[in-house]
C-alpha positions as CSV (number, residue, x, y, z in Angstrom):
1,M,0.2,-0.3,0.2
2,T,1.2,3.3,-1.1
3,K,2.0,6.1,1.3
4,R,-0.9,9.0,1.6
5,T,0.9,12.4,-0.1
6,V,0.0,15.3,2.2
7,G,-3.3,17.2,0.7
8,L,-3.8,21.1,-0.1
9,Q,-5.9,21.6,2.9
10,A,-3.4,20.2,5.0
11,K,-0.3,21.8,3.6
12,L,-1.9,25.3,4.4
13,F,-3.1,24.7,7.7
14,R,0.6,23.8,8.2
15,V,1.7,27.4,6.6
16,F,-0.5,29.0,8.6
17,A,0.1,26.9,12.0
18,A,3.6,28.0,11.3
19,Q,3.2,31.6,10.1
20,A,1.3,31.7,13.6
21,L,4.1,30.3,15.9
22,L,6.6,33.0,14.2
23,I,4.6,35.3,14.9
24,G,4.3,34.2,18.3
25,A,8.3,33.2,19.0
26,A,8.9,36.9,17.7
27,A,7.0,38.7,20.1
28,I,8.4,36.6,22.8
29,A,11.6,37.3,21.7
30,G,10.3,41.6,21.5
31,V,9.3,40.9,25.1
32,Y,12.9,39.5,26.2
33,A,14.5,41.6,24.3
34,T,12.5,44.9,25.5
35,A,13.3,43.5,29.6
36,F,16.8,43.0,28.7
37,I,17.1,46.7,26.9
38,V,15.3,48.3,29.9
39,E,17.2,46.8,33.0
40,H,20.5,46.7,31.0
41,V,20.5,50.2,29.4
42,L,18.0,52.4,30.4
43,V,17.9,51.5,34.4
44,R,21.3,51.7,33.9
45,A,21.8,55.0,32.0
46,A,18.9,56.3,34.5
47,L,20.8,54.7,38.1
48,Q,24.1,56.6,36.8
49,G,22.2,59.9,35.8
50,E,21.1,59.8,40.0
51,A,24.4,58.5,41.5
52,E,25.8,61.6,39.2
53,H,23.3,64.3,40.2
54,F,23.6,63.1,43.8
55,W,27.2,63.6,44.1
56,G,26.5,66.9,42.6
57,L,24.9,68.2,44.6
58,Y,26.5,65.8,47.6
59,Q,29.6,68.6,46.8
60,Q,28.1,71.3,47.6
61,D,25.8,69.7,50.5
62,P,27.3,67.5,52.2
63,D,24.3,66.9,54.3
64,V,22.1,66.7,50.9
65,P,19.3,63.5,51.7
66,L,19.8,60.4,49.9
67,P,17.1,59.1,47.2
68,N,14.2,58.1,49.0
69,T,11.1,57.6,46.4
70,Q,8.5,55.0,46.2
71,N,10.9,52.8,43.9
72,L,14.1,54.4,44.4
73,H,15.8,54.3,47.9
74,G,19.7,54.9,48.5
75,Y,22.4,54.4,50.6
76,M,25.4,55.3,52.1
77,D,28.4,54.2,53.3
78,R,31.4,56.7,55.1
79,Q,34.5,54.6,55.4
80,G,32.9,51.2,56.4
81,E,30.5,53.1,58.5
82,G,27.0,53.5,58.0
83,P,23.8,51.7,58.5
84,L,23.4,49.6,55.4
85,P,21.3,46.3,55.0
86,P,22.6,43.1,55.1
87,G,25.1,41.9,52.6
88,F,25.1,44.7,51.2
89,A,29.0,46.0,52.6
90,D,30.7,43.2,50.3
91,I,28.8,44.2,47.1
92,E,31.4,45.6,44.3
93,P,30.9,49.2,42.8
94,G,28.6,48.3,39.5
95,F,25.3,47.2,38.6
96,G,23.6,44.3,39.6
97,R,21.0,42.3,41.6
98,H,20.6,41.5,45.1
99,E,18.4,40.4,47.9
100,L,16.6,42.9,50.0
101,N,14.2,41.7,52.2
102,G,13.3,38.4,50.3
103,R,13.3,40.4,46.8
104,M,15.9,40.7,44.3
105,P,16.0,44.9,42.9
106,I,18.4,46.6,40.9
107,V,21.8,47.7,42.8
108,F,24.1,50.5,41.5
109,V,26.9,50.9,43.5
110,S,29.6,54.4,43.1
111,D,31.9,55.7,44.8
112,F,33.6,59.4,45.7
113,D,36.2,59.7,48.0
114,D,35.7,57.6,51.0
115,K,32.2,57.6,50.4
116,R,30.5,55.0,48.6
117,V,26.5,55.2,47.2
118,Y,24.2,52.1,47.3
119,L,21.4,53.5,44.5
120,V,18.4,50.9,45.3
121,F,15.7,50.2,42.2
122,D,12.7,48.0,43.4
123,E,11.2,47.7,39.7
124,E,7.9,45.7,40.6
125,Q,5.2,48.5,40.1
126,V,7.2,49.8,36.5
127,S,7.1,46.1,35.6
128,E,2.6,46.2,35.9
129,L,2.8,49.2,34.1
130,A,4.9,47.5,30.9
131,F,2.7,45.1,31.5
132,Y,-0.4,47.2,31.5
133,F,1.1,49.6,28.8
134,G,3.4,47.1,26.8
135,I,2.5,43.3,26.9
136,A,-1.6,44.0,27.4
137,P,-1.5,45.8,24.0
138,L,1.0,43.5,22.5
139,S,-1.3,41.0,23.5
140,A,-4.6,42.0,22.0
141,V,-2.1,42.7,18.8
142,L,-1.4,39.1,18.7
143,L,-4.7,38.4,18.9
144,T,-5.9,40.5,16.2
145,I,-2.8,39.2,13.7
146,Y,-3.8,35.4,15.0
147,L,-7.9,36.1,14.3
148,L,-6.6,37.9,10.9
149,M,-4.7,34.9,9.9
150,W,-7.3,32.3,10.7
151,L,-9.6,33.9,8.8
152,A,-7.3,33.8,6.1
153,F,-7.3,30.3,6.7
154,R,-10.8,30.0,6.7
155,Q,-11.0,32.2,3.1
156,S,-8.0,29.9,1.5
157,R,-9.6,26.5,2.8
158,R,-12.6,27.8,1.1
159,A,-10.7,28.3,-2.3
160,I,-9.6,25.4,-2.4
161,S,-12.0,23.1,-1.3
162,P,-13.5,22.5,-4.8
163,I,-10.2,21.1,-5.9
164,V,-10.1,19.1,-2.6
165,T,-13.5,18.0,-3.7
166,L,-12.5,17.2,-7.3
167,A,-9.3,15.0,-6.2
168,R,-11.1,12.9,-4.1
169,E,-14.7,12.0,-6.2
170,V,-11.6,11.5,-9.2
171,E,-9.9,8.6,-6.4
172,Q,-13.2,6.7,-6.3
173,V,-13.7,6.5,-10.3
174,D,-12.8,3.8,-12.0
175,P,-11.4,4.9,-15.5
176,L,-11.1,1.7,-16.7
177,K,-14.9,1.1,-15.8
178,A,-16.9,4.3,-15.3
179,D,-17.8,6.8,-18.1
180,L,-16.6,10.4,-16.7
181,N,-18.2,12.3,-19.6
182,E,-21.8,10.8,-17.9
183,F,-20.5,11.6,-14.1
184,E,-21.6,14.4,-12.7
185,F,-18.6,16.3,-10.1
186,T,-20.2,17.8,-7.1
187,A,-17.3,20.5,-7.7
188,A,-18.0,21.4,-10.7
189,E,-21.3,23.2,-8.8
190,G,-20.6,26.6,-8.5
191,P,-18.7,29.5,-10.1
192,N,-15.1,28.2,-10.2
193,S,-13.7,27.9,-13.4
194,E,-10.2,26.7,-12.4
195,V,-11.8,23.5,-11.5
196,I,-14.5,23.3,-14.4
197,V,-11.7,23.2,-16.9
198,L,-9.9,20.0,-14.5
199,I,-13.0,18.5,-14.5
200,N,-12.9,18.7,-18.8
201,A,-9.0,18.0,-18.9
202,I,-9.5,15.1,-16.7
203,R,-12.7,13.5,-19.3
204,Q,-10.9,14.3,-22.3
205,L,-7.3,12.3,-21.1
206,V,-9.3,9.6,-19.8
207,E,-11.3,9.2,-22.8
208,R,-8.3,9.0,-24.8
209,L,-6.8,6.9,-22.6
210,R,-9.4,4.7,-22.7
211,R,-9.4,4.6,-26.7
212,F,-6.0,4.0,-26.7
213,L,-6.5,1.0,-24.3
214,E,-9.5,-0.4,-26.2
215,R,-7.6,-0.3,-29.8
216,E,-4.7,-2.0,-28.1
217,R,-6.7,-4.6,-26.9
218,S,-8.6,-4.9,-30.0
219,F,-5.5,-5.1,-31.7
220,T,-4.5,-8.0,-29.9
221,R,-7.3,-9.8,-29.5
222,D,-7.9,-10.2,-33.3
223,A,-4.6,-10.2,-34.3
224,S,-4.0,-13.3,-32.0
225,H,-7.6,-15.0,-33.3
226,E,-6.6,-14.2,-36.7
227,L,-3.2,-16.5,-36.5
228,R,-4.8,-19.1,-34.8
229,T,-6.4,-20.3,-37.9
230,P,-2.9,-20.2,-40.5
231,L,-0.8,-21.8,-37.6
232,A,-3.2,-24.7,-37.3
233,V,-2.8,-24.6,-41.1
234,I,1.1,-24.8,-41.4
235,S,0.9,-27.4,-37.8
236,G,-1.1,-29.7,-39.8
237,N,0.4,-29.5,-43.2
238,A,4.4,-29.9,-41.2
239,D,2.8,-33.1,-39.5
240,L,1.7,-34.4,-43.1
241,L,5.5,-33.5,-44.4
242,Q,6.9,-35.2,-41.6
243,T,4.8,-39.1,-42.2
244,S,5.8,-38.6,-46.2
245,E,8.6,-41.2,-46.7
246,Q,9.8,-39.5,-50.0
247,L,11.1,-36.4,-47.7
248,S,15.1,-37.0,-47.2
249,A,16.8,-36.5,-43.9
250,S,17.4,-32.6,-44.5
251,D,13.8,-32.3,-45.5
252,K,12.5,-33.5,-42.3
253,N,14.7,-31.7,-40.5
254,A,13.2,-28.4,-41.7
255,V,9.7,-29.5,-41.3
256,E,10.4,-30.4,-38.0
257,R,11.9,-26.4,-37.2
258,I,8.6,-25.4,-38.7
259,K,6.8,-27.5,-36.4
260,N,8.8,-25.7,-33.7
261,T,8.4,-22.4,-34.6
262,V,4.4,-22.6,-35.1
263,R,4.3,-24.1,-31.5
264,D,6.6,-20.9,-30.6
265,M,4.3,-18.9,-32.3
266,R,1.3,-20.7,-30.5
267,E,2.5,-20.2,-27.1
268,L,3.2,-16.5,-28.0
269,T,-0.1,-15.9,-29.5
270,E,-2.2,-17.5,-26.2
271,T,0.4,-15.1,-24.2
272,L,-1.1,-12.3,-26.6
273,M,-4.1,-13.5,-25.6
274,L,-4.0,-13.6,-22.0
275,L,-2.2,-9.7,-22.2
276,A,-5.4,-9.0,-23.7
277,H,-7.1,-9.3,-20.7
278,E,-7.2,-6.4,-18.4
279,D,-9.9,-7.7,-15.9
280,E,-8.2,-10.2,-13.2
281,A,-11.3,-12.1,-14.0
282,A,-9.9,-13.8,-16.9
283,L,-6.9,-15.1,-15.2
284,L,-8.5,-18.0,-13.2
285,A,-5.9,-18.1,-9.9
286,E,-6.1,-21.4,-8.0
287,Q,-3.5,-23.1,-5.4
288,V,-0.4,-24.2,-7.3
289,I,2.1,-26.1,-6.2
290,V,5.2,-24.4,-8.3
291,N,7.1,-27.7,-7.6
292,D,4.7,-30.0,-10.0
293,L,4.5,-27.7,-12.2
294,M,7.9,-27.2,-13.0
295,D,8.1,-30.8,-13.8
296,E,5.4,-30.6,-15.8
297,L,7.4,-28.1,-17.8
298,L,10.3,-29.6,-18.2
299,D,8.6,-32.8,-19.5
300,Q,7.4,-30.6,-22.5
301,L,10.4,-29.0,-22.9
302,G,12.4,-32.7,-22.8
303,P,12.9,-32.2,-27.0
304,L,13.8,-28.7,-26.6
305,I,16.3,-29.3,-23.8
306,A,17.9,-32.5,-25.4
307,N,18.2,-30.5,-28.9
308,S,20.1,-27.7,-27.1
309,G,23.1,-29.7,-25.6
310,N,22.6,-28.8,-22.2
311,Q,21.9,-30.5,-19.0
312,V,18.9,-29.1,-16.4
313,D,19.3,-29.7,-12.8
314,K,16.6,-29.6,-10.3
315,D,17.1,-27.9,-6.5
316,Y,14.1,-28.0,-4.8
317,M,15.0,-26.9,-1.7
318,A,11.1,-26.2,-0.5
319,L,7.6,-27.4,-1.3
320,L,6.0,-24.3,-2.8
321,E,2.7,-23.1,-3.0
322,I,1.2,-20.4,-4.2
323,N,-2.5,-18.4,-5.4
324,A,-2.0,-18.2,-9.2
325,S,-2.9,-19.1,-12.6
326,P,-1.5,-21.9,-13.6
327,Q,-1.0,-20.6,-17.3
328,V,0.4,-17.5,-16.4
329,L,3.7,-19.4,-14.1
330,K,3.5,-21.5,-17.3
331,I,3.8,-18.7,-19.4
332,L,6.4,-17.3,-17.0
333,F,9.0,-20.3,-16.1
334,T,8.4,-21.1,-20.1
335,N,10.0,-17.6,-21.1
336,L,12.7,-18.1,-18.9
337,L,13.6,-21.4,-19.5
338,R,13.8,-21.1,-23.4
339,N,16.1,-17.6,-23.2
340,A,18.2,-20.3,-20.5
341,L,18.2,-22.5,-23.4
342,A,19.1,-20.3,-25.6
343,Y,22.4,-18.6,-24.6
344,T,24.2,-21.3,-23.3
345,D,26.2,-24.2,-24.8
346,Q,27.0,-27.6,-23.6
347,G,26.2,-25.7,-20.3
348,T,23.6,-26.6,-17.3
349,I,21.0,-24.6,-16.6
350,T,19.6,-25.4,-12.3
351,V,16.1,-24.9,-11.7
352,Q,15.8,-23.6,-8.1
353,V,12.6,-23.6,-5.7
354,S,13.2,-21.9,-2.5
355,D,10.4,-20.6,-0.1
356,D,9.5,-17.5,-1.4
357,R,11.2,-17.5,-5.3
358,V,11.7,-19.8,-8.1
359,A,15.5,-18.6,-9.6
360,I,16.7,-20.2,-12.6
361,H,20.0,-20.4,-13.0
362,D,22.8,-21.0,-16.4
363,T,26.1,-21.2,-17.1
364,G,25.9,-19.7,-20.8
365,R,27.6,-16.6,-22.1
366,G,25.7,-14.1,-19.8
367,I,25.2,-10.3,-19.6
368,S,26.5,-6.9,-19.6
369,A,26.1,-4.8,-16.9
370,Q,25.4,-2.1,-19.9
371,D,22.6,-4.7,-21.6
372,L,21.6,-6.1,-18.2
373,E,20.1,-2.7,-17.4
374,H,17.5,-2.4,-20.3
375,V,17.4,-6.6,-20.7
376,F,13.4,-6.5,-19.5
377,E,12.5,-4.1,-21.7
378,P,10.7,-5.3,-25.6
379,F,12.8,-5.9,-28.2
380,V,15.7,-5.8,-26.4
381,R,18.5,-8.8,-27.5
382,A,21.5,-8.8,-24.7
383,G,24.9,-9.2,-26.6
384,E,22.5,-9.3,-30.2
385,Q,25.8,-7.4,-31.9
386,K,28.0,-10.3,-30.8
387,H,26.1,-13.2,-31.2
388,G,23.3,-12.5,-33.8
389,D,23.4,-16.4,-34.5
390,R,20.2,-16.6,-30.9
391,K,16.8,-16.5,-33.2
392,G,14.0,-14.3,-30.8
393,H,12.0,-11.0,-31.0
394,G,13.6,-10.1,-27.5
395,L,9.8,-10.3,-26.5
396,G,10.1,-13.0,-23.6
397,L,11.3,-11.3,-21.1
398,A,9.4,-8.3,-21.3
399,I,6.2,-10.1,-21.3
400,V,7.4,-12.1,-18.0
401,K,8.2,-8.2,-16.8
402,R,4.4,-7.2,-17.3
403,L,3.5,-10.3,-16.3
404,C,4.8,-9.9,-12.7
405,D,4.0,-6.4,-12.4
406,R,0.5,-7.0,-13.0
407,H,0.6,-9.4,-10.1
408,Q,3.1,-7.6,-8.0
409,W,5.9,-9.9,-8.3
410,R,9.6,-9.1,-8.3
411,I,11.7,-10.4,-10.4
412,V,15.5,-9.7,-10.1
413,A,18.4,-10.7,-12.9
414,E,22.0,-11.1,-12.2
415,S,24.7,-11.7,-14.9
416,E,27.9,-11.6,-15.4
417,L,29.7,-12.5,-18.8
418,G,31.0,-15.6,-19.6
419,V,30.2,-16.8,-16.0
420,G,25.8,-17.1,-16.2
421,T,22.8,-15.5,-16.1
422,T,20.5,-15.9,-12.3
423,V,17.0,-14.3,-13.2
424,A,14.2,-15.2,-10.4
425,I,10.7,-14.4,-9.5
426,V,10.0,-13.9,-6.3
427,F,6.5,-14.4,-5.1
428,K,4.5,-12.5,-2.4
429,D,1.9,-14.0,0.2
430,S,3.8,-17.9,-0.9
431,G,3.1,-20.6,1.2
432,L,5.0,-23.8,2.5
433,L,3.4,-27.0,2.1
434,P,5.4,-29.7,4.6
């Protein structure tokens, strides 16, 4: 089962959610940046200004009172003497936070001659004002932005909803069975010109595809049907010629080659007829023991194996049973065996059956890595330029690949020049018999 892709609405939601998160993160970062600037720049500059202002007044009048407001308190230490809050005597000159009465106010320490002033700024009330005049308006702005984004999301989703509806309706339609020209798409309702254009384009494309497939099936079916009669006539006359006593040995060999060619053409015709059916009902599946079917095929191919001069060995590692059409399996295995026999000279072909696959290995000429990439393409014959003596049209492996794809079986080919080739068909949902 293929992984479902992300839809337009989900992507749109992700975009708006990402924007909302970015705006929120930017707002929070702005708040922290503002707090940092207020504390480390503005407050520090203000306290430094207060200290300079106090020392200026102190030079004029040593009895000038220390700052004492609702948020700012001053303490003075003269030569290590003077009433100071606990722990303040150890504070070095500069700017920082220190504990006072269970709180952590901002403290600025400044020296002048042998005297030291401690300015304590309690920013709690200032923070409350900052909240009411800063955080609250910012929150209102954020809520307004989010509301506008939500409305924009709703409008955007409403704009693309006809496309999403169309995609869901098209997903439910089988283009090979339904008549899209007569099918009514609910997404076409309303003034959605783009959706109507898409629907018309889909209908035209599917109709062209339907006509193309129908022409292909008709041609394959008709051509296969028309070939049966001449093939039967040729085969019958070849049988009659072979019984004639007036034929020489070379003539009988020629007749035998004609019969073999007719048999190959008949099998190819049956294969084309099979491929012409697109519905699975045409392929009656049943439980097939692959080992028994392979034995039957090897018996049928006995004369071909004998004439090829090759030896066929069986390596049955398991008793494999699958649910498939016996006709399809015969076509697959016959094509693979014929290929192995055709490209092997006085060698060995090994038929291996294991728990989930059938592999046919030969000790033939092998296939180059470049040719191996195209070996399952129609009308491609591996090594044709070097070995033009091999007969065939390059359709065998292409047919095998098409049947495997149709049944969701995997076909694997490995080869090495001068060593041999192995082609394996891996079956899904296979079973082992005891």
